[in-house]
C-alpha positions in Angstrom: 0.0 0.0 0.0 2.9 2.4 0.8 4.4 1.7 -2.6 1.2 2.5 -4.3 0.8 5.8 -2.5 4.5 6.7 -3.1 4.3 6.0 -6.9 1.0 7.9 -7.1 2.6 11.0 -5.6 5.6 10.7 -7.9 3.2 10.4 -10.9 1.2 13.5 -9.8 4.3 15.5 -9.3 5.7 14.7 -12.8 2.4 15.5 -14.4 2.1 18.9 -12.6 5.7 19.8 -13.6 5.0 18.9 -17.3 1.9 21.0 -17.4 3.7 24.0 -15.8 6.5 23.8 -18.3 4.0 23.6 -21.2 2.3 26.7 -20.0 5.4 28.9 -19.8 7.3 27.5 -22.8 5.1 27.9 -25.9 5.8 28.7 -29.5 3.2 30.4 -31.6 3.3 30.0 -35.3 1.3 31.6 -38.1 1.7 32.5 -41.7 2.0 35.9 -43.3 1.7 36.7 -47.0 4.7 38.9 -48.1 3.8 39.1 -51.8 1.4 37.6 -54.2 3.8 34.8 -55.1 5.5 34.2 -51.8 4.4 32.9 -48.3 6.6 32.2 -45.3 6.0 31.4 -41.7 6.8 33.8 -38.9 7.6 32.1 -35.7 7.7 33.6 -32.2 8.7 32.2 -28.8 6.1 33.5 -26.3 7.0 33.7 -22.6 5.5 36.0 -20.0 3.4 37.6 -22.8 6.6 38.7 -24.5 7.2 37.7 -28.2 10.7 36.8 -29.0 11.0 36.6 -32.8 12.6 33.4 -34.3 12.7 34.2 -38.0 11.0 37.6 -38.5 11.8 41.2 -37.9 8.3 41.9 -36.5 8.5 42.7 -32.8 12.3 42.9 -32.4 12.2 46.7 -32.2 9.8 46.5 -29.3 12.3 44.3 -27.4 15.1 46.8 -28.1 12.9 49.7 -26.8 11.8 47.7 -23.8 15.5 47.7 -22.7 16.2 51.3 -23.6 19.0 53.3 -21.9 20.3 56.8 -22.3 23.6 57.3 -24.0 26.1 58.6 -21.4 29.5 58.0 -23.0 30.3 58.2 -26.7 34.1 57.5 -26.7 36.6 55.9 -24.4 37.0 58.2 -21.4 39.9 56.5 -19.6 42.6 54.1 -20.7 41.9 50.5 -20.9 41.8 48.7 -17.5 45.2 47.1 -17.0 43.8 43.8 -15.7 41.5 43.6 -18.7 44.3 44.4 -21.1 46.3 41.5 -19.8 43.4 39.1 -20.0 42.6 40.0 -23.6 46.2 40.5 -24.8 45.8 38.0 -27.6 43.4 40.5 -29.3 45.4 43.6 -28.5 45.6 44.9 -32.1 42.0 44.3 -32.9 40.9 46.0 -29.7 43.3 49.0 -30.0 42.3 49.6 -33.7 38.6 49.8 -32.6 39.0 52.2 -29.7 38.4 55.2 -31.8 35.0 54.0 -32.8 31.9 55.5 -31.2 29.6 53.7 -28.7 27.5 51.0 -30.2 25.8 49.3 -27.3 24.0 49.9 -24.0 24.6 53.7 -23.5 28.3 53.5 -22.7 29.8 50.4 -24.3 31.7 49.5 -27.4 31.3 46.0 -28.8 34.1 44.7 -31.0 33.5 41.4 -32.9 35.7 39.0 -34.8 35.5 35.6 -36.4 36.6 32.4 -34.5 36.0 29.8 -37.3 33.2 28.6 -39.5 29.8 29.9 -38.2 31.5 31.3 -35.2 31.8 34.9 -34.0 33.0 36.2 -30.7 34.4 39.5 -29.3 34.5 41.8 -26.4 32.5 44.6 -24.8 34.3 47.6 -23.4 32.9 49.9 -20.8 33.9 53.3 -22.2 33.7 55.0 -18.8 36.2 52.8 -16.9 38.0 50.9 -19.7 37.0 47.4 -18.4 36.7 44.6 -21.0 34.3 41.7 -20.9 33.6 38.7 -23.2 30.7 38.6 -25.7 28.5 35.5 -26.0 29.6 33.4 -29.0 27.3 33.5 -32.0 26.9 31.4 -35.1 25.2 33.9 -37.4 26.2 37.3 -36.0 24.6 39.6 -33.5 22.3 42.6 -33.4 22.5 45.4 -30.8 21.9 49.1 -30.5 23.7 52.1 -28.9 20.7 52.9 -26.7 19.6 49.4 -25.6 20.9 46.7 -23.2 19.4 43.9 -25.4 22.0 41.7 -27.3 20.5 39.3 -29.9 22.8 36.4 -30.9 21.8 34.9 -34.3 19.2 37.6 -35.0 15.9 36.6 -36.7 16.6 38.8 -39.7 19.5 36.6 -40.9 17.0 33.8 -41.8 15.1 36.2 -44.1 18.2 37.6 -45.8 19.6 34.2 -46.9 16.2 32.4 -47.2 17.6 29.2 -45.6 16.5 27.1 -42.7 18.4 27.6 -39.5 20.4 24.7 -38.0 19.4 23.8 -34.5 22.3 25.6 -32.9 21.7 28.9 -34.7 18.3 30.0 -33.4 18.1 33.4 -31.9 19.2 33.9 -28.3 18.3 37.0 -26.4 20.6 38.4 -23.7 20.4 41.4 -21.4 23.6 43.2 -20.2 23.3 43.2 -16.4 26.0 44.0 -13.9 29.0 43.4 -16.2 27.7 40.1 -17.7 25.2 38.9 -20.3 22.1 37.2 -18.8 20.4 34.8 -21.2 16.7 35.6 -21.1 15.4 33.5 -24.0 16.8 30.7 -26.1 14.4 30.2 -28.9 16.2 27.1 -30.2 15.8 25.2 -26.9 12.4 26.7 -26.1 13.8 28.1 -22.9 13.0 31.2 -21.0 15.2 32.2 -18.1 
């Protein structure tokens, strides 16, 4: 009798967890007509009533605006942080050549990208106020970001439309927020995960 009660409780627990994960991790799909000759599917990952585009531009500007920040620093104010310089010394030339560029992320940061192999991009983010350097998330199909937003989109949805090809499983859009000197993954549309 104890075994029956024990297994019944385990079964109920598993069912309730499954239902909860289905409620919060849901993909909505629908078709949109672009021209008279062409139809394609727009896909969104829906979590907490927020649409994260998978293969469409619709809705991505709203996400950038949701994470809006004022621009506070346009060019490097101080020298690069010495500790950061040592950590990223292998990329010294690439970093130094980019320091004259204007802010391109998050109100006071400069993102510098470079290739790391086939379908691989990486880089650094530099705080233009104090010169500290941090790593970027690795991407497969590039990234999208704005000077006045803390949102960083790895493998942006627009890439799929530009090349008109299907994404491999590892190159679905991932959405990050820059928070306290690190990128927090908030949505991985390829794994249907919301953080």
